py3Dmol code that shows the C-alpha trace and the ligand (Angstrom):
import py3Dmol

protein = """\
ATOM      1  CA  MET A   1       0.000   0.000   0.000  1.00  0.00           C
ATOM      2  CA  LYS A   2       1.571   3.258  -1.163  1.00  0.00           C
ATOM      3  CA  PRO A   3       1.731   6.041   1.439  1.00  0.00           C
ATOM      4  CA  LEU A   4      -0.163   9.289   0.787  1.00  0.00           C
ATOM      5  CA  LEU A   5       2.924  11.410   1.401  1.00  0.00           C
ATOM      6  CA  LYS A   6       6.222  11.587  -0.415  1.00  0.00           C
ATOM      7  CA  TRP A   7       8.887  11.546   2.306  1.00  0.00           C
ATOM      8  CA  ALA A   8      12.688  11.841   2.235  1.00  0.00           C
ATOM      9  CA  GLY A   9      14.069   8.407   3.093  1.00  0.00           C
ATOM     10  CA  GLY A  10      10.577   6.876   2.646  1.00  0.00           C
ATOM     11  CA  LYS A  11      10.671   3.066   2.744  1.00  0.00           C
ATOM     12  CA  ALA A  12       7.858   2.126   0.347  1.00  0.00           C
ATOM     13  CA  ARG A  13      10.244   0.148  -1.880  1.00  0.00           C
ATOM     14  CA  LEU A  14      12.202  -1.464   0.974  1.00  0.00           C
ATOM     15  CA  ALA A  15       9.118  -2.365   3.028  1.00  0.00           C
ATOM     16  CA  PRO A  16       9.074  -6.057   1.922  1.00  0.00           C
ATOM     17  CA  GLN A  17      12.709  -6.522   3.017  1.00  0.00           C
ATOM     18  CA  ILE A  18      11.995  -4.756   6.307  1.00  0.00           C
ATOM     19  CA  ALA A  19       8.946  -6.996   6.831  1.00  0.00           C
ATOM     20  CA  ASP A  20      11.147 -10.092   6.282  1.00  0.00           C
ATOM     21  CA  ALA A  21      13.585  -8.819   8.903  1.00  0.00           C
ATOM     22  CA  PHE A  22      10.856  -9.211  11.556  1.00  0.00           C
ATOM     23  CA  GLN A  23      10.624 -12.940  10.692  1.00  0.00           C
ATOM     24  CA  GLY A  24       6.872 -13.157  11.250  1.00  0.00           C
ATOM     25  CA  PRO A  25       3.768 -11.297  12.407  1.00  0.00           C
ATOM     26  CA  CYS A  26       3.780  -9.049  15.465  1.00  0.00           C
ATOM     27  CA  GLU A  27       1.874 -10.669  18.352  1.00  0.00           C
ATOM     28  CA  GLY A  28       2.129  -7.604  20.575  1.00  0.00           C
ATOM     29  CA  THR A  29       2.337  -3.913  19.671  1.00  0.00           C
ATOM     30  CA  PHE A  30       4.203  -2.602  16.642  1.00  0.00           C
ATOM     31  CA  PHE A  31       6.104   0.619  17.415  1.00  0.00           C
ATOM     32  CA  GLU A  32       7.346   2.933  14.675  1.00  0.00           C
ATOM     33  CA  PRO A  33       8.994   5.954  16.350  1.00  0.00           C
ATOM     34  CA  PHE A  34      10.252   7.621  13.118  1.00  0.00           C
ATOM     35  CA  VAL A  35       7.065   7.030  11.186  1.00  0.00           C
ATOM     36  CA  GLY A  36       7.481   9.639   8.400  1.00  0.00           C
ATOM     37  CA  SER A  37       5.019   8.689   5.645  1.00  0.00           C
ATOM     38  CA  ALA A  38       4.113   5.429   7.481  1.00  0.00           C
ATOM     39  CA  ALA A  39       5.220   3.364   4.449  1.00  0.00           C
ATOM     40  CA  VAL A  40       6.388   0.409   6.563  1.00  0.00           C
ATOM     41  CA  TYR A  41       3.359   0.368   8.857  1.00  0.00           C
ATOM     42  CA  LEU A  42       0.978   0.516   5.870  1.00  0.00           C
ATOM     43  CA  HIS A  43       2.811  -2.384   4.210  1.00  0.00           C
ATOM     44  CA  LEU A  44       2.718  -4.526   7.364  1.00  0.00           C
ATOM     45  CA  ARG A  45      -0.873  -3.637   8.312  1.00  0.00           C
ATOM     46  CA  SER A  46      -2.249  -4.257   4.819  1.00  0.00           C
ATOM     47  CA  ARG A  47      -0.728  -7.766   4.932  1.00  0.00           C
ATOM     48  CA  GLY A  48      -2.111  -8.532   8.395  1.00  0.00           C
ATOM     49  CA  LEU A  49       1.396  -8.689   9.914  1.00  0.00           C
ATOM     50  CA  VAL A  50       0.571  -6.014  12.498  1.00  0.00           C
ATOM     51  CA  LYS A  51      -2.629  -5.286  14.436  1.00  0.00           C
ATOM     52  CA  LYS A  52      -2.015  -2.962  17.372  1.00  0.00           C
ATOM     53  CA  ALA A  53       0.407  -0.111  16.652  1.00  0.00           C
ATOM     54  CA  VAL A  54       1.935   3.035  18.110  1.00  0.00           C
ATOM     55  CA  LEU A  55       3.111   5.369  15.349  1.00  0.00           C
ATOM     56  CA  SER A  56       5.070   8.470  16.255  1.00  0.00           C
ATOM     57  CA  ASP A  57       7.361  11.136  14.935  1.00  0.00           C
ATOM     58  CA  ALA A  58       8.945  14.295  16.340  1.00  0.00           C
ATOM     59  CA  ASN A  59       7.345  16.378  13.564  1.00  0.00           C
ATOM     60  CA  ASP A  60       4.047  17.521  15.092  1.00  0.00           C
ATOM     61  CA  LYS A  61       2.733  18.942  11.811  1.00  0.00           C
ATOM     62  CA  LEU A  62       3.231  15.571  10.104  1.00  0.00           C
ATOM     63  CA  VAL A  63       1.698  13.636  13.006  1.00  0.00           C
ATOM     64  CA  GLU A  64      -1.430  15.787  12.789  1.00  0.00           C
ATOM     65  CA  VAL A  65      -1.811  14.777   9.117  1.00  0.00           C
ATOM     66  CA  HIS A  66      -1.874  11.068  10.032  1.00  0.00           C
ATOM     67  CA  ARG A  67      -4.432  11.806  12.770  1.00  0.00           C
ATOM     68  CA  VAL A  68      -6.711  13.693  10.394  1.00  0.00           C
ATOM     69  CA  VAL A  69      -6.457  10.918   7.767  1.00  0.00           C
ATOM     70  CA  ARG A  70      -7.454   8.426  10.482  1.00  0.00           C
ATOM     71  CA  ASP A  71     -10.231  10.484  12.113  1.00  0.00           C
ATOM     72  CA  ASP A  72     -11.652  12.923   9.552  1.00  0.00           C
ATOM     73  CA  VAL A  73     -10.999  11.810   5.986  1.00  0.00           C
ATOM     74  CA  GLU A  74     -14.233  13.404   4.705  1.00  0.00           C
ATOM     75  CA  GLY A  75     -13.301  16.755   6.322  1.00  0.00           C
ATOM     76  CA  LEU A  76      -9.912  16.420   4.658  1.00  0.00           C
ATOM     77  CA  PHE A  77     -11.529  16.024   1.203  1.00  0.00           C
ATOM     78  CA  ALA A  78     -13.572  19.192   1.780  1.00  0.00           C
ATOM     79  CA  ALA A  79     -10.444  21.116   2.845  1.00  0.00           C
ATOM     80  CA  LEU A  80      -8.493  19.819  -0.193  1.00  0.00           C
ATOM     81  CA  ASP A  81     -11.309  21.025  -2.476  1.00  0.00           C
ATOM     82  CA  ASP A  82     -10.722  24.560  -1.147  1.00  0.00           C
ATOM     83  CA  LEU A  83      -7.074  24.570  -2.275  1.00  0.00           C
ATOM     84  CA  PRO A  84      -5.853  25.718  -5.714  1.00  0.00           C
ATOM     85  CA  GLN A  85      -5.930  23.186  -8.532  1.00  0.00           C
ATOM     86  CA  ASP A  86      -5.442  24.576 -12.074  1.00  0.00           C
ATOM     87  CA  ASP A  87      -3.714  27.735 -10.776  1.00  0.00           C
ATOM     88  CA  TRP A  88      -1.546  25.865  -8.244  1.00  0.00           C
ATOM     89  CA  ARG A  89       1.711  27.300  -9.638  1.00  0.00           C
ATOM     90  CA  ASP A  90       0.566  30.894  -9.208  1.00  0.00           C
ATOM     91  CA  ARG A  91      -0.649  30.287  -5.677  1.00  0.00           C
ATOM     92  CA  TYR A  92       2.049  27.986  -4.226  1.00  0.00           C
ATOM     93  CA  TYR A  93       3.671  30.684  -2.055  1.00  0.00           C
ATOM     94  CA  GLU A  94       0.280  31.925  -0.864  1.00  0.00           C
ATOM     95  CA  VAL A  95      -0.613  28.415   0.402  1.00  0.00           C
ATOM     96  CA  ARG A  96       2.858  28.048   1.963  1.00  0.00           C
ATOM     97  CA  GLU A  97       2.397  31.353   3.797  1.00  0.00           C
ATOM     98  CA  THR A  98      -1.044  30.341   5.127  1.00  0.00           C
ATOM     99  CA  PHE A  99       0.390  26.970   6.233  1.00  0.00           C
ATOM    100  CA  ASN A 100       3.147  28.725   8.176  1.00  0.00           C
ATOM    101  CA  GLN A 101       0.646  31.014   9.898  1.00  0.00           C
ATOM    102  CA  GLY A 102      -1.169  27.954  11.326  1.00  0.00           C
ATOM    103  CA  PRO A 103      -2.990  26.749  13.257  1.00  0.00           C
ATOM    104  CA  CYS A 104      -1.293  23.385  12.712  1.00  0.00           C
ATOM    105  CA  LYS A 105      -4.354  21.378  13.647  1.00  0.00           C
ATOM    106  CA  GLY A 106      -7.345  19.857  11.910  1.00  0.00           C
ATOM    107  CA  ALA A 107      -8.414  19.150   8.348  1.00  0.00           C
ATOM    108  CA  ALA A 108      -7.385  22.531   6.874  1.00  0.00           C
ATOM    109  CA  HIS A 109      -3.825  22.078   8.171  1.00  0.00           C
ATOM    110  CA  ALA A 110      -3.624  18.466   6.942  1.00  0.00           C
ATOM    111  CA  ALA A 111      -4.918  19.466   3.492  1.00  0.00           C
ATOM    112  CA  ARG A 112      -2.302  22.224   3.143  1.00  0.00           C
ATOM    113  CA  PHE A 113       0.456  19.859   4.317  1.00  0.00           C
ATOM    114  CA  LEU A 114      -0.544  17.226   1.742  1.00  0.00           C
ATOM    115  CA  TRP A 115      -0.958  19.835  -0.993  1.00  0.00           C
ATOM    116  CA  LEU A 116       2.494  21.356  -0.298  1.00  0.00           C
ATOM    117  CA  ASN A 117       3.974  17.856  -0.185  1.00  0.00           C
ATOM    118  CA  ARG A 118       2.726  17.300  -3.760  1.00  0.00           C
ATOM    119  CA  ALA A 119       3.403  20.815  -5.074  1.00  0.00           C
ATOM    120  CA  GLY A 120       6.746  21.520  -3.365  1.00  0.00           C
ATOM    121  CA  PHE A 121      10.210  20.582  -4.589  1.00  0.00           C
ATOM    122  CA  ASN A 122      10.691  16.779  -4.662  1.00  0.00           C
ATOM    123  CA  GLY A 123       8.184  16.200  -1.828  1.00  0.00           C
ATOM    124  CA  LEU A 124      10.790  17.526   0.562  1.00  0.00           C
ATOM    125  CA  TYR A 125       9.762  18.664   4.049  1.00  0.00           C
ATOM    126  CA  ARG A 126      12.222  21.187   5.442  1.00  0.00           C
ATOM    127  CA  GLU A 127      11.937  23.845   8.136  1.00  0.00           C
ATOM    128  CA  ASN A 128      14.307  26.621   9.168  1.00  0.00           C
ATOM    129  CA  ARG A 129      15.470  26.982  12.776  1.00  0.00           C
ATOM    130  CA  LYS A 130      12.323  28.941  13.609  1.00  0.00           C
ATOM    131  CA  GLY A 131      10.147  26.058  12.459  1.00  0.00           C
ATOM    132  CA  ILE A 132       9.048  27.797   9.230  1.00  0.00           C
ATOM    133  CA  TYR A 133       8.457  25.458   6.259  1.00  0.00           C
ATOM    134  CA  ASN A 134      10.617  26.867   3.457  1.00  0.00           C
ATOM    135  CA  VAL A 135      10.542  24.390   0.547  1.00  0.00           C
ATOM    136  CA  PRO A 136      10.373  26.069  -2.912  1.00  0.00           C
ATOM    137  CA  ILE A 137       7.832  25.142  -5.593  1.00  0.00           C
ATOM    138  CA  GLY A 138       8.415  21.859  -7.466  1.00  0.00           C
ATOM    139  CA  SER A 139       8.813  21.629 -11.236  1.00  0.00           C
ATOM    140  CA  TYR A 140       5.879  19.352 -12.059  1.00  0.00           C
ATOM    141  CA  ALA A 141       3.808  19.531 -15.226  1.00  0.00           C
ATOM    142  CA  ARG A 142       0.648  19.082 -13.139  1.00  0.00           C
ATOM    143  CA  LEU A 143      -0.382  18.780  -9.538  1.00  0.00           C
ATOM    144  CA  SER A 144      -1.097  15.196  -8.527  1.00  0.00           C
ATOM    145  CA  ILE A 145      -3.052  14.688  -5.298  1.00  0.00           C
ATOM    146  CA  PRO A 146      -3.837  11.080  -4.271  1.00  0.00           C
ATOM    147  CA  LYS A 147      -7.314   9.806  -5.205  1.00  0.00           C
ATOM    148  CA  ALA A 148     -10.185   9.630  -2.702  1.00  0.00           C
ATOM    149  CA  ASP A 149     -10.077   5.793  -2.652  1.00  0.00           C
ATOM    150  CA  HIS A 150      -6.421   5.852  -1.745  1.00  0.00           C
ATOM    151  CA  PHE A 151      -7.164   8.205   1.201  1.00  0.00           C
ATOM    152  CA  ARG A 152     -10.022   5.957   2.367  1.00  0.00           C
ATOM    153  CA  ILE A 153      -7.886   2.792   2.307  1.00  0.00           C
ATOM    154  CA  VAL A 154      -5.078   4.469   4.269  1.00  0.00           C
ATOM    155  CA  SER A 155      -7.635   5.882   6.719  1.00  0.00           C
ATOM    156  CA  GLU A 156      -9.008   2.374   7.284  1.00  0.00           C
ATOM    157  CA  LEU A 157      -5.502   0.965   7.852  1.00  0.00           C
ATOM    158  CA  LEU A 158      -4.829   3.656  10.477  1.00  0.00           C
ATOM    159  CA  GLN A 159      -8.021   3.013  12.489  1.00  0.00           C
ATOM    160  CA  ASP A 160      -6.366   0.787  15.116  1.00  0.00           C
ATOM    161  CA  ALA A 161      -3.181   2.831  15.402  1.00  0.00           C
ATOM    162  CA  GLU A 162      -2.287   5.166  18.234  1.00  0.00           C
ATOM    163  CA  ILE A 163      -0.654   8.187  16.604  1.00  0.00           C
ATOM    164  CA  ILE A 164       1.487  10.401  18.800  1.00  0.00           C
ATOM    165  CA  CYS A 165       4.014  13.184  18.511  1.00  0.00           C
ATOM    166  CA  GLY A 166       7.178  12.594  20.487  1.00  0.00           C
ATOM    167  CA  ASP A 167      10.844  11.859  20.679  1.00  0.00           C
ATOM    168  CA  PHE A 168      11.918   8.292  19.848  1.00  0.00           C
ATOM    169  CA  LEU A 169      13.332   7.788  23.352  1.00  0.00           C
ATOM    170  CA  GLU A 170       9.916   8.001  25.038  1.00  0.00           C
ATOM    171  CA  VAL A 171       8.278   5.695  22.521  1.00  0.00           C
ATOM    172  CA  ILE A 172      10.834   2.858  22.364  1.00  0.00           C
ATOM    173  CA  ASP A 173      10.874   2.745  26.163  1.00  0.00           C
ATOM    174  CA  ALA A 174       7.386   1.217  26.105  1.00  0.00           C
ATOM    175  CA  ALA A 175       8.344  -1.804  23.945  1.00  0.00           C
ATOM    176  CA  ARG A 176       8.185  -5.163  25.734  1.00  0.00           C
ATOM    177  CA  GLU A 177       8.027  -8.913  25.047  1.00  0.00           C
ATOM    178  CA  ASP A 178       6.242  -9.817  21.783  1.00  0.00           C
ATOM    179  CA  ASP A 179       6.453  -6.212  20.530  1.00  0.00           C
ATOM    180  CA  HIS A 180       8.128  -5.219  17.272  1.00  0.00           C
ATOM    181  CA  VAL A 181       9.929  -1.897  16.772  1.00  0.00           C
ATOM    182  CA  TYR A 182      11.008  -0.446  13.439  1.00  0.00           C
ATOM    183  CA  CYS A 183      13.450   2.484  13.624  1.00  0.00           C
ATOM    184  CA  ASP A 184      14.205   4.568  10.559  1.00  0.00           C
ATOM    185  CA  PRO A 185      16.063   7.591  11.943  1.00  0.00           C
ATOM    186  CA  PRO A 186      17.645  10.392   9.909  1.00  0.00           C
ATOM    187  CA  TYR A 187      20.740   8.535   8.664  1.00  0.00           C
ATOM    188  CA  VAL A 188      24.344   9.017   9.733  1.00  0.00           C
ATOM    189  CA  PRO A 189      25.616  11.371   6.984  1.00  0.00           C
ATOM    190  CA  LEU A 190      27.772   9.877   4.219  1.00  0.00           C
ATOM    191  CA  THR A 191      30.200  12.785   4.452  1.00  0.00           C
ATOM    192  CA  LYS A 192      30.744  15.461   7.094  1.00  0.00           C
ATOM    193  CA  THR A 193      29.094  18.087   4.891  1.00  0.00           C
ATOM    194  CA  ALA A 194      26.187  16.024   3.504  1.00  0.00           C
ATOM    195  CA  CYS A 195      23.949  16.241   6.534  1.00  0.00           C
ATOM    196  CA  PHE A 196      20.245  16.114   5.700  1.00  0.00           C
ATOM    197  CA  THR A 197      18.408  15.945   8.989  1.00  0.00           C
ATOM    198  CA  GLY A 198      16.032  18.786   8.202  1.00  0.00           C
ATOM    199  CA  TYR A 199      12.711  16.961   8.640  1.00  0.00           C
ATOM    200  CA  HIS A 200      11.841  19.452  11.348  1.00  0.00           C
ATOM    201  CA  SER A 201      13.664  22.177  13.256  1.00  0.00           C
ATOM    202  CA  SER A 202      15.703  19.965  15.671  1.00  0.00           C
ATOM    203  CA  PRO A 203      18.880  18.250  14.444  1.00  0.00           C
ATOM    204  CA  PHE A 204      19.609  14.507  14.780  1.00  0.00           C
ATOM    205  CA  GLY A 205      23.312  14.051  15.552  1.00  0.00           C
ATOM    206  CA  PHE A 206      25.638  11.228  16.533  1.00  0.00           C
ATOM    207  CA  GLU A 207      24.612  11.426  20.197  1.00  0.00           C
ATOM    208  CA  GLU A 208      21.034  10.675  19.141  1.00  0.00           C
ATOM    209  CA  GLN A 209      22.294   7.779  16.961  1.00  0.00           C
ATOM    210  CA  ARG A 210      24.108   6.310  19.993  1.00  0.00           C
ATOM    211  CA  ALA A 211      21.077   6.789  22.238  1.00  0.00           C
ATOM    212  CA  LEU A 212      18.906   5.017  19.664  1.00  0.00           C
ATOM    213  CA  ALA A 213      21.306   2.042  19.404  1.00  0.00           C
ATOM    214  CA  LEU A 214      21.300   1.713  23.208  1.00  0.00           C
ATOM    215  CA  MET A 215      17.499   1.957  23.363  1.00  0.00           C
ATOM    216  CA  ALA A 216      17.277  -0.769  20.712  1.00  0.00           C
ATOM    217  CA  ARG A 217      19.494  -3.073  22.795  1.00  0.00           C
ATOM    218  CA  LYS A 218      17.494  -2.401  25.934  1.00  0.00           C
ATOM    219  CA  ALA A 219      14.203  -3.085  24.163  1.00  0.00           C
ATOM    220  CA  ALA A 220      15.662  -6.338  22.770  1.00  0.00           C
ATOM    221  CA  PHE A 221      16.611  -7.419  26.298  1.00  0.00           C
ATOM    222  CA  ARG A 222      13.053  -6.669  27.437  1.00  0.00           C
ATOM    223  CA  GLY A 223      11.899  -9.174  24.813  1.00  0.00           C
ATOM    224  CA  ALA A 224      11.098  -6.982  21.795  1.00  0.00           C
ATOM    225  CA  ARG A 225      12.354  -7.523  18.257  1.00  0.00           C
ATOM    226  CA  VAL A 226      13.918  -4.326  16.861  1.00  0.00           C
ATOM    227  CA  VAL A 227      14.778  -3.604  13.224  1.00  0.00           C
ATOM    228  CA  LEU A 228      16.749  -0.516  12.222  1.00  0.00           C
ATOM    229  CA  SER A 229      17.785   1.119   8.953  1.00  0.00           C
ATOM    230  CA  ASN A 230      20.830   3.268   8.337  1.00  0.00           C
ATOM    231  CA  HIS A 231      23.603   3.978   5.843  1.00  0.00           C
ATOM    232  CA  ASP A 232      26.052   1.125   5.415  1.00  0.00           C
ATOM    233  CA  LEU A 233      29.078   2.829   6.945  1.00  0.00           C
ATOM    234  CA  PRO A 234      31.872   1.360   9.134  1.00  0.00           C
ATOM    235  CA  VAL A 235      30.765   3.588  12.007  1.00  0.00           C
ATOM    236  CA  VAL A 236      27.258   2.114  11.772  1.00  0.00           C
ATOM    237  CA  ARG A 237      28.421  -1.528  11.677  1.00  0.00           C
ATOM    238  CA  ASN A 238      31.278  -1.186  14.171  1.00  0.00           C
ATOM    239  CA  GLU A 239      30.119   1.447  16.659  1.00  0.00           C
ATOM    240  CA  LEU A 240      26.354   1.763  16.509  1.00  0.00           C
ATOM    241  CA  TYR A 241      25.081  -1.722  15.684  1.00  0.00           C
ATOM    242  CA  PRO A 242      28.064  -4.071  16.308  1.00  0.00           C
ATOM    243  CA  ALA A 243      27.574  -7.818  15.841  1.00  0.00           C
ATOM    244  CA  ASP A 244      29.154  -8.528  19.248  1.00  0.00           C
ATOM    245  CA  SER A 245      26.268  -6.655  20.910  1.00  0.00           C
ATOM    246  CA  GLY A 246      23.812  -8.976  19.200  1.00  0.00           C
ATOM    247  CA  PHE A 247      22.980  -7.005  16.026  1.00  0.00           C
ATOM    248  CA  ARG A 248      22.485  -9.098  12.873  1.00  0.00           C
ATOM    249  CA  TYR A 249      22.558  -7.786   9.343  1.00  0.00           C
ATOM    250  CA  VAL A 250      19.577  -9.205   7.575  1.00  0.00           C
ATOM    251  CA  ALA A 251      19.848  -7.331   4.301  1.00  0.00           C
ATOM    252  CA  LYS A 252      22.080  -4.908   2.526  1.00  0.00           C
ATOM    253  CA  PRO A 253      19.779  -3.031   0.196  1.00  0.00           C
ATOM    254  CA  ARG A 254      20.929  -0.505  -2.350  1.00  0.00           C
ATOM    255  CA  VAL A 255      18.483   2.285  -3.003  1.00  0.00           C
ATOM    256  CA  ALA A 256      18.618   5.359  -5.211  1.00  0.00           C
ATOM    257  CA  ARG A 257      18.776   8.587  -3.231  1.00  0.00           C
ATOM    258  CA  ALA A 258      15.819  10.645  -4.329  1.00  0.00           C
ATOM    259  CA  ILE A 259      16.747  13.834  -2.488  1.00  0.00           C
ATOM    260  CA  SER A 260      19.363  15.380  -4.723  1.00  0.00           C
ATOM    261  CA  ARG A 261      18.373  18.204  -7.088  1.00  0.00           C
ATOM    262  CA  ASN A 262      20.926  16.851  -9.536  1.00  0.00           C
ATOM    263  CA  ALA A 263      19.886  13.585 -11.238  1.00  0.00           C
ATOM    264  CA  ALA A 264      23.558  12.581 -11.688  1.00  0.00           C
ATOM    265  CA  SER A 265      24.160  12.660  -7.932  1.00  0.00           C
ATOM    266  CA  ARG A 266      21.124  10.441  -7.232  1.00  0.00           C
ATOM    267  CA  LYS A 267      23.429   7.460  -7.333  1.00  0.00           C
ATOM    268  CA  LYS A 268      22.977   4.164  -5.538  1.00  0.00           C
ATOM    269  CA  VAL A 269      23.868   4.356  -1.878  1.00  0.00           C
ATOM    270  CA  ALA A 270      24.282   1.266   0.279  1.00  0.00           C
ATOM    271  CA  GLU A 271      21.932   0.975   3.237  1.00  0.00           C
ATOM    272  CA  VAL A 272      21.787  -1.653   5.956  1.00  0.00           C
ATOM    273  CA  ILE A 273      18.885  -3.269   7.721  1.00  0.00           C
ATOM    274  CA  ALA A 274      19.988  -4.446  11.170  1.00  0.00           C
ATOM    275  CA  ALA A 275      17.956  -6.504  13.636  1.00  0.00           C
ATOM    276  CA  ILE A 276      18.334  -7.258  17.328  1.00  0.00           C
ATOM    277  CA  GLY A 277      16.445  -9.397  19.854  1.00  0.00           C
ATOM    278  CA  PRO A 278      14.400 -10.712  21.386  1.00  0.00           C
ATOM    279  CA  PHE A 279      16.758 -11.793  24.179  1.00  0.00           C
ATOM    280  CA  GLY A 280      14.654 -12.066  27.349  1.00  0.00           C
ATOM    281  CA  GLU A 281      14.998 -10.335  30.729  1.00  0.00           C
ATOM    282  CA  GLN A 282      18.518  -9.006  31.445  1.00  0.00           C
ATOM    283  CA  GLU A 283      20.096  -5.641  32.191  1.00  0.00           C
ATOM    284  CA  VAL A 284      22.133  -3.796  29.539  1.00  0.00           C
ATOM    285  CA  ALA A 285      25.098  -1.761  30.742  1.00  0.00           C
TER     286      ALA A 285
END
"""
ligand_1 = """\
27
SAM
C 14.007 8.636 7.367
S 12.571 9.480 7.945
C 11.454 8.147 8.209
C 10.858 7.698 6.908
C 9.782 6.632 7.070
N 10.332 5.346 7.410
C 8.990 6.496 5.773
O 8.956 5.421 5.172
O 8.418 7.504 5.337
C 13.018 9.960 9.564
C 11.909 10.553 10.410
O 12.399 10.779 11.733
C 11.766 11.922 12.281
N 12.597 12.380 13.408
C 13.713 13.130 13.386
N 14.205 13.282 14.634
C 13.386 12.588 15.462
C 13.374 12.335 16.873
N 14.306 12.834 17.686
N 12.376 11.548 17.380
C 11.413 11.043 16.567
N 11.368 11.264 15.224
C 12.348 12.012 14.683
C 11.647 12.870 11.112
O 10.615 13.823 11.315
C 11.368 11.903 9.932
O 9.993 11.791 9.677
"""
view = py3Dmol.view(width=600, height=400)
view.addModel(protein, "pdb")
view.setStyle({"model": 0}, {"cartoon": {"style": "trace"}})
view.addModel(ligand_1, "xyz")
view.setStyle({"model": 1}, {"stick": {}})
view.zoomTo()
view.show()
């Protein structure tokens, strides 16, 4: 099931490999603390591999979109009808300005978010330090908003999900025996200068990467199965998810980076899928 949103680092294409990494259906709660477009959850839920779920992200404006799709899809259609269609190019910056003025709640907000996601450059979501969305207009021949049926199917798949805004640390802490956790954080950058962590106004640095790896180990020792994605870099394999701490590498996918403005630099970049647990009750140092 395709997500409604385009999202940097979205896992629609890798979802089957990520599903395999869990080695079976989730008997407890599925946690996805970096939910983004919800591509992985939608894949798992539509195949009956997940029932109960907690989906979260630190981006409150994004989280509100998932809530509106779950709770008020008809209101969302009405709000989308009020947004520009044929004259979308002329009115892009007007809609962006209204979005930034808020309020960031309800169907009107969700409609603007989805509209900007389809009309803005490459589906990118980027904010400045003040939390202002500043993505320029995209160069599309026409505006393509998902069809009503697509919205209704996604809405149905979200009905049993708890959708919350929060930091990954709070969310992973709740995972216990029989639970599954999928973590898709902003990746460790490939070079010191190439640092795209601009999904919202707070950065995601190496300290956060370390904290996530530790949280994953702790959750695994509480009996959860945790799967994580990241760039395939020595620092990821040796420092963050080392095999001698119990991490296994279940796949080494290669995906095209879809973020670069320049088609030539959208080359294949190696990514890893790592898995850990479940181990049973034990303390982690
Ligand atoms: C690589 S994207 C996830 C993409 C998602 N798997 C998908 O398929 O669309 C990373 C997500 O982490 C979120 N994020 C960044 N820092 C975070 C934090 N400290 N806690 C929770 N979420 C965070 C971003 O808002 C972004 O949506």
